[in-house]
C-alpha positions as CSV (number, residue, x, y, z in Angstrom):
1,M,10.1,-4.3,-8.8
2,G,12.5,-2.9,-6.3
3,G,12.4,-3.4,-2.5
4,I,13.1,-6.4,-0.3
5,P,11.1,-9.4,-1.5
6,Q,8.3,-9.9,1.0
7,Y,8.8,-13.6,1.5
8,N,11.3,-14.1,4.4
9,P,12.4,-10.5,4.0
10,A,14.5,-10.4,7.1
11,K,16.7,-13.3,5.9
12,R,16.9,-11.9,2.4
13,L,18.0,-8.5,3.8
14,H,20.5,-10.1,6.2
15,D,22.1,-12.1,3.4
16,A,22.2,-9.1,1.0
17,L,23.9,-6.9,3.6
18,K,26.3,-9.7,4.4
19,N,27.2,-9.8,0.7
20,G,27.9,-6.1,0.6
21,Q,24.6,-4.5,-0.3
22,K,24.2,-0.9,1.1
23,L,20.9,0.1,2.5
24,V,19.5,3.6,2.8
25,V,16.2,4.2,4.7
26,I,14.1,7.3,4.7
27,D,11.6,7.3,7.6
28,P,10.5,9.4,10.5
29,R,10.9,6.3,12.7
30,L,14.1,4.4,13.4
31,T,12.4,1.2,12.3
32,E,13.9,-2.3,12.6
33,T,15.0,-1.9,9.0
34,A,16.5,1.5,9.6
35,E,18.6,0.0,12.4
36,K,20.4,-2.2,9.8
37,A,20.9,0.7,7.3
38,H,24.1,2.3,6.3
39,L,22.3,5.6,6.3
40,H,19.0,6.6,7.9
41,L,17.3,9.9,7.0
42,Q,14.9,10.5,9.9
43,C,12.9,13.1,8.1
44,K,9.8,15.1,8.8
45,P,6.7,13.2,7.6
46,G,5.3,13.9,4.2
47,E,8.5,15.3,2.7
48,D,9.2,12.4,0.5
49,P,8.8,14.3,-2.9
50,A,11.3,16.9,-1.7
51,I,13.8,14.4,-0.5
52,L,13.6,12.3,-3.7
53,A,13.9,15.4,-5.9
54,G,17.0,16.4,-3.8
55,I,18.6,13.0,-4.4
56,A,17.9,13.2,-8.1
57,H,19.4,16.8,-8.1
58,V,22.7,15.5,-6.6
59,M,22.8,12.5,-9.0
60,I,22.4,14.7,-12.0
61,E,24.8,17.4,-10.8
62,E,27.5,14.8,-10.0
63,G,27.0,12.8,-13.2
64,M,25.7,9.7,-11.5
65,I,23.3,8.9,-14.4
66,D,23.2,6.4,-17.2
67,E,23.5,8.8,-20.2
68,A,23.5,6.0,-22.8
69,F,20.3,4.6,-21.4
70,L,18.7,8.0,-21.2
71,A,19.5,8.8,-24.8
72,A,18.2,5.5,-26.1
73,E,15.2,4.7,-23.9
74,V,14.0,7.8,-22.1
75,D,12.0,11.0,-22.9
76,G,11.6,14.0,-20.7
77,F,15.0,14.1,-19.1
78,E,15.6,17.8,-19.7
79,A,12.2,18.7,-18.2
80,F,13.0,16.4,-15.2
81,R,16.4,18.0,-14.8
82,A,14.9,21.5,-14.7
83,A,12.2,20.5,-12.3
84,V,14.6,19.0,-9.7
85,A,17.3,21.8,-10.1
86,P,15.9,24.0,-7.3
87,F,15.9,21.1,-4.8
88,T,19.4,21.6,-3.6
89,P,20.7,19.7,-0.5
90,D,20.5,22.9,1.6
91,Y,16.9,23.6,0.6
92,V,15.8,20.0,1.2
93,A,17.6,19.9,4.5
94,R,15.6,22.9,5.7
95,R,12.4,21.6,4.5
96,A,12.7,17.9,5.4
97,G,14.6,18.3,8.7
98,V,17.6,16.1,7.7
99,P,21.2,17.2,7.3
100,A,22.2,18.3,3.8
101,E,25.2,16.0,3.8
102,Q,22.8,13.0,4.3
103,I,21.0,14.0,1.1
104,V,24.3,14.0,-0.7
105,E,25.4,10.7,0.8
106,A,22.2,9.0,0.0
107,A,22.5,10.1,-3.7
108,R,26.1,9.0,-3.9
109,I,25.4,5.6,-2.3
110,F,22.6,4.9,-4.8
111,G,24.1,6.7,-7.8
112,S,27.5,5.1,-7.6
113,A,26.2,1.5,-7.3
114,R,26.1,-0.8,-10.3
115,R,22.7,-2.1,-9.4
116,G,20.0,-1.4,-6.8
117,M,16.5,0.1,-6.6
118,I,14.6,2.8,-4.8
119,T,11.2,1.7,-3.6
120,A,8.4,3.4,-1.6
121,G,5.4,1.8,0.1
122,T,2.3,2.1,2.2
123,G,3.5,5.0,4.4
124,P,4.7,7.3,1.7
125,N,1.7,6.4,-0.4
126,M,-0.7,7.4,2.4
127,A,1.0,10.7,2.9
128,P,0.2,13.7,0.6
129,R,1.3,13.5,-3.0
130,G,1.6,9.7,-3.1
131,T,1.4,9.5,-6.8
132,L,4.2,12.1,-7.2
133,T,6.3,10.1,-4.7
134,E,6.0,6.9,-6.8
135,Y,6.6,8.8,-10.0
136,L,9.9,10.2,-8.6
137,V,10.9,6.7,-7.4
138,L,10.5,5.4,-11.0
139,A,12.2,8.5,-12.4
140,I,15.3,8.1,-10.2
141,N,15.5,4.4,-11.0
142,T,15.3,5.3,-14.7
143,I,18.0,8.0,-14.7
144,A,20.3,5.4,-13.1
145,G,19.4,2.9,-15.8
146,R,18.1,0.3,-13.3
147,W,16.0,-1.7,-15.7
148,L,16.7,-5.3,-16.9
149,R,18.5,-5.3,-20.3
150,E,18.5,-7.7,-23.2
151,G,20.1,-11.0,-22.3
152,E,19.6,-10.7,-18.6
153,K,17.7,-13.5,-16.7
154,M,14.0,-13.0,-16.2
155,P,13.4,-13.0,-12.5
156,N,10.0,-14.7,-12.7
157,P,8.6,-16.1,-16.0
158,F,5.5,-17.3,-14.0
159,V,4.1,-20.7,-13.2
160,L,0.4,-21.0,-13.0
161,I,-0.3,-18.3,-15.6
162,P,0.9,-18.1,-19.2
163,E,4.6,-17.7,-19.8
164,R,5.9,-14.2,-19.7
165,H,8.4,-13.0,-22.3
166,G,9.9,-9.7,-21.2
167,K,11.4,-7.4,-23.8
168,A,14.0,-4.6,-23.3
169,Q,11.6,-1.9,-24.3
170,A,9.2,0.5,-22.7
171,E,5.5,-0.5,-22.8
172,K,3.0,1.6,-24.6
173,K,1.8,4.4,-22.4
174,P,-1.7,3.9,-21.2
175,K,-3.9,6.7,-19.9
176,P,-3.2,6.4,-16.2
177,W,-6.3,8.2,-14.8
178,G,-9.5,10.0,-15.7
179,Y,-10.8,7.5,-18.2
180,G,-13.6,4.9,-18.3
181,E,-16.5,5.1,-15.8
182,Q,-16.8,8.5,-14.3
183,L,-17.9,9.0,-10.7
184,R,-20.4,11.6,-9.6
185,V,-18.2,13.1,-7.0
186,R,-15.0,15.2,-7.1
187,G,-14.5,14.8,-10.9
188,L,-13.0,11.3,-10.4
189,G,-12.9,8.6,-13.0
190,E,-11.1,5.3,-13.3
191,N,-7.3,5.1,-12.8
192,A,-4.8,2.4,-13.2
193,S,-6.0,0.7,-10.1
194,G,-9.7,1.0,-10.9
195,L,-12.3,3.2,-9.2
196,T,-11.2,4.7,-5.9
197,P,-12.8,3.2,-2.7
198,A,-12.0,6.6,-1.1
199,A,-15.1,8.0,-3.0
200,L,-17.4,5.1,-2.5
201,A,-18.9,6.4,0.8
202,E,-19.8,9.6,-1.0
203,E,-21.4,7.7,-3.9
204,I,-23.5,5.7,-1.4
205,L,-24.6,8.9,0.4
206,L,-25.4,10.9,-2.8
207,D,-29.0,10.3,-3.9
208,G,-30.0,10.2,-7.5
209,E,-29.2,8.4,-10.7
210,G,-26.1,6.2,-10.3
211,Q,-26.3,5.9,-6.5
212,V,-24.6,2.9,-5.1
213,R,-27.2,1.0,-3.1
214,A,-25.7,-2.4,-2.5
215,L,-22.2,-3.6,-1.4
216,M,-20.7,-7.0,-0.9
217,C,-17.5,-7.3,1.1
218,V,-15.3,-10.4,0.7
219,G,-13.2,-10.5,3.8
220,G,-12.9,-6.7,3.6
221,N,-13.5,-4.3,6.4
222,P,-14.5,-0.8,5.2
223,M,-15.5,0.3,8.7
224,A,-11.9,-0.1,9.8
225,A,-9.9,0.4,6.6
226,W,-11.5,3.2,4.7
227,P,-10.5,6.8,5.4
228,D,-13.1,9.2,6.9
229,Q,-14.6,6.6,9.2
230,M,-17.7,8.7,10.3
231,R,-18.7,9.2,6.6
232,T,-18.1,5.5,6.0
233,Y,-20.3,4.7,9.0
234,E,-23.2,6.8,7.6
235,A,-22.8,5.2,4.2
236,M,-22.8,1.7,5.6
237,K,-26.1,2.5,7.4
238,K,-27.7,4.0,4.2
239,L,-27.0,1.0,2.0
240,E,-30.1,-1.0,1.1
241,L,-28.0,-4.2,1.1
242,L,-24.7,-4.7,2.9
243,A,-23.5,-8.3,2.9
244,T,-20.1,-9.4,4.1
245,I,-18.4,-12.8,3.7
246,D,-16.1,-13.3,6.6
247,I,-14.8,-15.6,9.3
248,K,-15.5,-13.2,12.1
249,M,-17.8,-10.4,13.2
250,S,-15.7,-7.5,11.9
251,A,-16.6,-3.9,12.4
252,T,-18.3,-4.0,9.0
253,A,-20.1,-7.3,9.8
254,K,-21.6,-5.7,12.8
255,V,-23.5,-3.1,10.7
256,A,-24.2,-5.5,7.8
257,H,-27.7,-6.9,6.8
258,Y,-26.2,-10.3,6.1
259,V,-23.0,-12.0,7.4
260,L,-22.2,-15.1,5.3
261,P,-19.7,-17.4,7.1
262,A,-16.7,-18.5,5.0
263,T,-14.5,-21.6,5.3
264,L,-11.2,-21.1,7.0
265,G,-8.0,-21.5,5.0
266,L,-7.3,-25.1,5.9
267,E,-10.9,-26.1,5.1
268,A,-10.5,-25.4,1.4
269,P,-7.9,-26.2,-1.3
270,A,-5.7,-23.3,-2.5
271,I,-3.3,-22.3,-5.2
272,T,-0.7,-19.5,-5.2
273,I,-1.9,-17.9,-8.4
274,S,-3.0,-14.7,-6.7
275,N,0.6,-13.9,-5.7
276,E,1.7,-14.3,-9.4
277,N,-1.2,-12.1,-10.6
278,A,0.0,-9.3,-8.2
279,W,2.7,-8.5,-10.8
280,F,0.1,-7.0,-13.1
281,Y,-0.9,-4.5,-10.5
282,G,2.6,-3.1,-10.0
283,S,2.7,-4.7,-6.6
284,A,5.9,-5.8,-4.8
285,T,3.9,-8.6,-3.2
286,G,4.4,-10.9,-6.2
287,Y,6.8,-13.8,-5.8
288,P,10.4,-12.8,-6.6
289,D,11.0,-16.4,-8.0
290,P,8.8,-18.7,-10.2
291,Y,7.3,-20.5,-7.2
292,A,3.9,-22.2,-7.1
293,Q,2.0,-24.5,-4.7
294,Y,-1.2,-26.4,-4.6
295,Q,-2.6,-27.2,-1.2
296,P,-5.4,-29.7,-0.8
297,K,-8.1,-29.3,1.8
298,L,-6.6,-30.4,5.1
299,V,-9.6,-30.6,7.4
300,E,-13.3,-30.7,7.0
301,P,-15.4,-27.9,8.6
302,P,-17.0,-29.0,11.9
303,A,-20.2,-31.1,11.4
304,G,-23.2,-28.9,10.8
305,A,-21.1,-25.8,10.1
306,D,-23.0,-23.4,7.9
307,V,-20.1,-22.3,5.9
308,L,-19.3,-21.9,2.2
309,E,-16.2,-21.1,0.2
310,E,-16.4,-17.5,-1.1
311,W,-16.8,-18.6,-4.7
312,E,-19.8,-20.7,-3.8
313,V,-21.7,-17.6,-2.6
314,F,-21.3,-15.9,-6.0
315,Y,-22.0,-19.1,-7.9
316,G,-25.3,-19.5,-6.0
317,I,-26.2,-15.9,-6.7
318,G,-25.4,-16.3,-10.3
319,Q,-27.6,-19.4,-10.5
320,R,-30.6,-17.6,-8.9
321,L,-30.2,-14.7,-11.3
322,G,-30.0,-16.9,-14.3
323,L,-26.5,-15.7,-15.2
324,Q,-23.8,-17.6,-17.3
325,L,-20.6,-17.1,-15.4
326,R,-17.2,-17.4,-17.2
327,I,-13.7,-18.0,-16.0
328,N,-10.6,-17.4,-18.1
329,G,-12.8,-17.4,-21.3
330,Q,-14.6,-20.6,-20.4
331,D,-18.3,-21.1,-19.4
332,V,-18.9,-22.4,-15.9
333,D,-21.4,-25.2,-15.6
334,M,-24.3,-23.5,-14.0
335,V,-26.4,-26.7,-13.6
336,N,-24.0,-29.2,-12.2
337,K,-22.0,-27.4,-9.5
338,P,-18.2,-27.7,-10.1
339,T,-15.7,-28.4,-7.4
340,T,-13.0,-25.9,-6.4
341,D,-10.4,-28.1,-8.2
342,D,-12.5,-27.9,-11.3
343,L,-12.4,-24.1,-11.1
344,F,-8.6,-24.2,-10.5
345,E,-8.2,-26.1,-13.7
346,M,-10.1,-23.5,-15.6
347,I,-8.2,-20.6,-14.0
348,C,-4.8,-22.2,-14.8
349,R,-5.6,-23.0,-18.5
350,G,-2.6,-22.1,-20.6
351,S,-0.3,-21.9,-17.6
352,R,3.5,-22.2,-18.1
353,I,3.6,-25.2,-15.9
354,P,0.5,-27.4,-15.8
355,L,-1.4,-27.5,-12.5
356,S,-1.0,-31.3,-12.5
357,E,2.8,-30.8,-12.4
358,V,2.6,-28.3,-9.6
359,K,0.5,-30.8,-7.6
360,K,3.4,-33.3,-7.6
361,Y,5.2,-31.0,-5.1
362,P,3.3,-31.0,-1.8
363,H,5.4,-28.3,-0.3
364,G,5.6,-26.1,-3.5
365,H,8.4,-25.7,-5.9
366,I,10.5,-23.1,-7.7
367,F,10.0,-23.9,-11.4
368,D,13.1,-22.0,-12.6
369,D,14.1,-21.7,-16.3
370,P,17.7,-20.5,-16.7
371,D,17.1,-20.0,-20.4
372,M,14.3,-17.4,-19.9
373,M,16.1,-14.2,-20.8
374,V,15.0,-10.6,-21.5
375,L,14.4,-10.5,-25.3
376,P,15.7,-7.7,-27.5
377,K,13.7,-4.6,-28.4
378,D,11.6,-4.9,-31.5
379,E,13.3,-3.2,-34.4
380,D,10.5,-0.8,-35.1
381,W,9.8,0.0,-31.5
382,E,9.6,3.8,-30.7
383,E,8.0,3.9,-27.2
384,K,10.2,5.3,-24.5
385,L,10.1,5.7,-20.7
386,D,8.8,9.2,-19.8
387,I,10.2,10.9,-16.7
388,G,9.1,14.4,-17.6
389,H,5.3,14.1,-17.6
390,P,3.9,17.7,-17.6
391,E,1.4,17.1,-14.8
392,M,4.0,15.5,-12.6
393,M,6.5,18.2,-13.2
394,Q,3.8,20.8,-12.4
395,E,3.1,19.1,-9.1
396,L,6.8,19.1,-8.2
397,A,6.7,22.8,-8.9
398,D,3.7,23.1,-6.6
399,V,5.8,21.4,-3.9
400,L,8.5,24.0,-4.3
401,A,5.9,26.8,-4.1
402,E,4.7,25.6,-0.7
403,P,5.8,27.7,2.3
404,E,8.3,26.0,4.5
405,T,6.6,24.3,7.5
406,N,7.2,23.5,11.1
407,D,7.8,20.0,12.3
408,A,4.0,19.3,12.3
409,G,3.9,20.0,8.6
410,H,1.8,23.2,9.0
411,T,2.6,26.7,8.2
412,L,1.0,28.1,11.4
413,V,2.8,26.7,14.5
414,A,-0.2,27.7,16.7
415,D,-2.5,25.4,14.7
416,F,-1.0,21.9,15.1
417,G,1.9,20.7,17.1
418,Y,2.3,17.2,15.8
419,Q,2.0,14.9,12.8
420,L,0.4,11.5,12.9
421,V,2.0,8.9,10.6
422,S,0.8,5.4,9.8
423,R,2.8,2.3,10.7
424,R,2.7,-1.5,10.9
425,L,2.7,-3.6,14.1
426,N,4.7,-6.8,14.1
427,D,1.9,-9.2,15.0
428,V,-1.1,-8.0,13.0
429,Y,-1.9,-6.8,9.5
430,N,-4.4,-4.0,9.0
431,S,-7.6,-5.3,10.8
432,S,-6.6,-9.0,10.5
433,G,-5.2,-10.8,13.5
434,R,-5.9,-8.2,16.2
435,D,-8.6,-10.4,17.8
436,L,-6.3,-13.4,18.2
437,P,-4.9,-13.7,21.7
438,A,-1.7,-15.3,20.5
439,L,-0.9,-12.3,18.4
440,T,-1.9,-9.6,20.9
441,R,0.1,-10.5,23.9
442,N,1.6,-7.0,24.2
443,H,-1.7,-5.1,23.8
444,H,-5.1,-5.4,22.0
445,Y,-5.0,-1.8,20.8
446,N,-2.8,0.4,18.6
447,P,-0.6,2.6,20.9
448,A,0.1,6.2,20.1
449,F,3.9,5.9,20.0
450,M,5.6,9.2,20.9
451,N,9.1,10.5,21.5
452,P,9.8,10.5,25.3
453,G,10.7,14.2,25.1
454,D,7.3,15.0,23.6
455,L,5.5,13.0,26.4
456,A,7.5,14.9,29.0
457,A,6.7,18.3,27.5
458,L,3.0,17.5,27.6
459,G,3.1,16.2,31.1
460,L,2.2,12.7,30.0
461,R,3.3,9.2,30.8
462,A,3.1,5.9,29.0
463,G,-0.4,4.5,29.4
464,D,-2.1,7.8,29.6
465,V,-5.2,8.2,27.4
466,I,-4.9,11.2,25.1
467,R,-7.2,12.9,22.6
468,I,-5.7,13.2,19.1
469,A,-7.5,15.9,17.1
470,S,-7.1,16.9,13.5
471,D,-9.1,19.7,11.7
472,H,-11.7,17.0,10.8
473,G,-12.2,14.8,13.8
474,S,-10.6,13.3,16.9
475,I,-9.9,9.9,18.5
476,L,-8.6,8.6,21.8
477,G,-5.2,7.0,22.0
478,V,-3.0,5.3,24.6
479,A,0.3,7.0,24.8
480,E,3.4,4.8,24.5
481,E,7.0,5.9,24.9
482,A,9.1,5.2,21.8
483,A,12.6,6.7,21.4
484,D,12.6,5.6,17.8
485,V,10.0,8.1,16.8
486,R,11.1,11.6,15.6
487,P,10.1,14.5,17.9
488,G,6.8,16.0,16.8
489,V,5.6,12.7,15.4
490,I,2.9,10.3,16.6
491,S,3.1,6.8,15.1
492,M,0.0,4.7,15.1
493,A,-1.2,1.6,13.2
494,H,-4.2,2.0,11.0
495,S,-7.3,-0.2,10.6
496,F,-8.0,-0.5,14.4
497,G,-11.1,0.6,16.3
498,D,-14.7,-0.2,15.5
499,A,-18.0,1.6,15.0
500,P,-18.3,4.8,17.2
501,Q,-20.5,3.3,19.8
502,F,-17.6,1.1,20.9
503,D,-15.1,4.0,21.4
504,N,-15.0,3.5,25.1
505,Q,-13.5,0.0,24.6
506,L,-10.2,1.7,23.7
507,F,-8.0,-0.7,25.5
508,F,-9.6,-3.7,23.7
509,I,-10.1,-2.5,20.2
510,G,-7.8,0.6,19.7
511,S,-8.6,3.7,17.7
512,N,-9.4,4.3,14.1
513,T,-7.0,6.8,12.6
514,G,-9.2,7.1,9.5
515,R,-11.6,9.2,11.6
516,L,-9.0,12.0,11.4
517,T,-9.2,12.2,7.6
518,D,-11.7,14.0,5.3
519,V,-11.9,12.4,1.9
520,T,-13.3,15.6,0.3
521,R,-10.3,17.7,1.1
522,D,-6.5,17.4,0.5
523,F,-6.8,14.5,-1.8
524,D,-5.0,13.3,-4.9
525,A,-7.0,14.6,-7.8
526,R,-6.1,11.5,-9.9
527,T,-6.8,8.7,-7.4
528,G,-9.1,10.5,-4.9
529,M,-6.9,9.2,-2.1
530,P,-6.9,11.7,0.8
531,R,-4.1,12.4,3.4
532,M,-4.0,9.2,5.5
533,S,-0.6,9.8,7.0
534,A,1.4,12.8,8.0
535,I,-1.8,14.2,9.4
536,P,-1.4,17.5,11.4
537,V,-2.9,16.9,14.9
538,N,-3.0,18.3,18.4
539,I,-2.6,16.3,21.6
540,T,-4.3,16.8,24.9
541,R,-4.9,14.6,27.9
542,A,-8.3,12.9,27.6
543,E,-11.0,13.6,30.1
544,A,-13.5,11.1,28.8
545,T,-14.2,7.7,30.4
546,W,-13.3,4.4,28.8
547,A,-13.4,0.7,29.5
548,A,-10.1,-0.1,31.1
549,E,-8.6,-3.6,31.0
């Protein structure tokens, strides 16, 4: 999968570095991870495709590629070589704002290693050309031959789902986008991750045949998480039915017709199968080891509490609609209500390790199998990995054709002076946790972290309220000094804020960076995802009033 496993990542990284692993970080911020890196490329935001192409260029020029693997398992290398050829270290340095020698050093660290992976993530994916970025990551891993080979140990043969038998062969190529159900807006269809939520607000607002008129959210928070918040707000108000299942009055719950209260985590049994299933979505959140756990209900809900487990809501709706629900190919009893454990047994049918065995380990267990190895390629197998897809190579050519930009990522310096990038905060995750006092000791909002030099140039101090304006909208932010942020960059966490009528509560709820984004412009034509990071913005001191702490 690549990347640091997400379970106890700090310890895993610490141990790996102690054992000699080298770490390269590409980020406009000097993050906690970058502080531990052998090399940190503190680049302009949104230049990930150019930097990756530059690394590939150096690796190919200096022969740091697995030629035997390329010959046997890969198509498109010559097209890839030609596409990255113009991305010389000097060109990438001018464009991305990092020294040319760092591009070369990064390529040599990675290319000369026997093992190791490049991985991207939420920040690069939210910036422009996220699909191209991920494609280049896979392509570089491929030219270096960083795939498991026949006879190597399977990292996770699964536990609560059927046994996985990996083979040393490329999978058959699916059509990655533009198939299946077609949306009515922007020419979008299904892609490998389904229908894009970035188009759902438009589908709700567009009258006519096929209009989405009802929405049920299970713990989700579109009002905080979706891009183009004002369009989302209008869409939520237009729905004929908006119901949310949640443990709190989220920004979405506040505009919903129905809020259905759910049990808390300790008030219901649980199994870890969701983390195993994450592998099928290309997600690095899957367990790196064959770990599984069953957790029984620990406490009962308070007496008289009007709560249901999430599945009970849909079971009840299914009963009332006269539907026959199915799980894992099995009919659910629609007359005699099953228990959660009954459903778990259905979900885990055919699992590598029976659920009954997993239950014997109250703290969970790693069900390793040292004999599970990568199997050889089928004799008649002809599929290969493809690193020269014409559409991806054309998009890389489009990157090359772009005019060089200023630090704000814009060709006209007079238009925008800064770029806003997404980030995480240590104590909260998206819109979860930011209403818990124990997690918000430092502040209840998402500060606008800026380089001290930028604050001084604008005549601002930490704690000042600023207006952050894109070419689509504006938000208020609380300036915070951060020497780890590259000059010309504003670093803010996403999924904060609330509906617009609560904007004056800035110091309590923060600001929604999604309001700066227009879903109908500057979007990925395959996924519909708009620019949600590396957003060109201007900064001024705010003259509005707000509710101070």
